[in-house]
C-alpha positions in Angstrom: 93.4 90.7 110.3 93.1 92.5 107.0 96.1 93.6 105.5 97.1 96.1 102.5 100.9 95.9 101.3 101.6 98.4 98.9 105.1 97.7 95.9 106.9 99.7 94.8 108.8 98.3 92.6 108.3 98.9 88.9 109.6 94.9 88.0 109.8 91.6 88.4 112.4 89.3 90.2 112.9 85.5 90.0 110.5 83.4 92.4 111.1 79.3 93.9 108.8 77.6 92.1 104.9 77.2 93.7 105.5 81.0 95.5 103.7 82.8 92.9 100.6 81.0 94.2 98.3 82.5 96.9 98.2 80.4 99.8 96.9 81.4 103.1 94.5 84.0 102.7 90.9 83.3 104.5 89.3 83.0 100.8 93.0 81.3 99.1 92.7 84.9 97.3 94.5 88.6 97.1 93.2 91.2 95.4 95.7 93.4 93.3 95.3 96.9 92.4 96.5 98.5 90.4 97.9 101.1 92.0 100.3 101.8 94.9 99.7 105.5 95.5 97.0 108.3 95.8 93.4 107.4 95.9 93.3 104.1 95.0 89.0 104.1 95.2 88.3 103.4 92.1 91.4 101.8 90.7 91.7 98.9 88.6 91.2 95.6 91.0 92.1 91.8 90.4 90.9 88.6 92.8 93.3 87.0 92.0 94.5 82.7 93.1 97.8 83.0 91.1 100.2 85.5 89.7 102.3 84.4 86.3 105.6 83.6 87.8 107.3 86.0 85.7 105.2 88.9 87.2 106.0 88.6 91.0 108.4 91.3 91.7 107.8 90.1 95.8 106.2 87.9 97.7 104.7 88.3 102.0 105.9 85.3 103.3 105.4 83.6 106.8 106.2 80.3 107.0 104.9 79.2 109.9 101.2 80.2 108.6 101.2 78.7 105.9 101.0 82.2 104.1 102.2 83.4 100.9 100.8 86.7 99.2 103.0 87.5 95.7 103.0 90.3 94.6 103.3 92.2 91.3 105.3 95.1 90.2 104.0 98.7 90.7 100.3 97.3 92.8 99.2 97.4 95.8 97.5 93.9 97.0 95.0 93.8 100.2 94.1 90.4 101.3 92.4 88.4 105.2 94.5 86.0 107.2 93.5 84.0 110.5 96.4 84.0 112.7 95.1 81.9 116.0 96.7 82.2 118.6 98.9 85.6 120.1 102.6 85.4 119.4 105.4 86.7 116.8 105.9 85.9 113.9 108.9 86.0 111.2 108.1 86.8 107.2 110.3 87.4 104.1 110.3 88.1 100.4 111.6 84.8 99.0 111.8 87.0 95.0 115.3 86.9 94.7 115.2 90.9 94.3 118.5 92.0 95.8 122.2 92.1 95.2 125.0 89.9 94.8 124.6 85.8 94.5 121.1 84.7 93.4 119.6 87.4 94.1 119.3 86.9 98.4 122.3 89.6 99.4 122.2 92.9 99.8 118.4 94.1 101.1 117.1 90.4 101.5 119.5 90.1 104.1 119.3 93.2 105.6 116.1 92.6 108.5 113.2 95.1 108.1 114.0 95.4 104.4 113.0 92.0 102.6 112.3 90.1 105.8 110.9 91.1 109.5 108.8 90.0 112.7 105.2 90.6 113.3 104.0 90.5 116.9 100.1 89.4 117.2 98.6 90.6 120.2 95.5 89.0 121.6 
């Protein structure tokens, strides 16, 4: 599967140790494009295996697939990953980007915001 995620947040959020590292993509990397709007062709892009923990705004983490994609602020990330079989998988952001206790309330606790499901069909 190929994925593209745009991160419109302009600042970082605390991330648990290890979640700044890319895991589960087909080549162990993500392409980070320093743009979120307009045409992405020609925008500065970098292929990375990890981000500095102080530069992570969100993650796209699917634990049962072993997938973790950290995203820097104001960027687009592209990556590919293998799913295996059809099924439903839970994803979530593990960066403390919400409100309340330790940044884990508000959007972090609301389905469809910083957590949800993806369904893979055959």
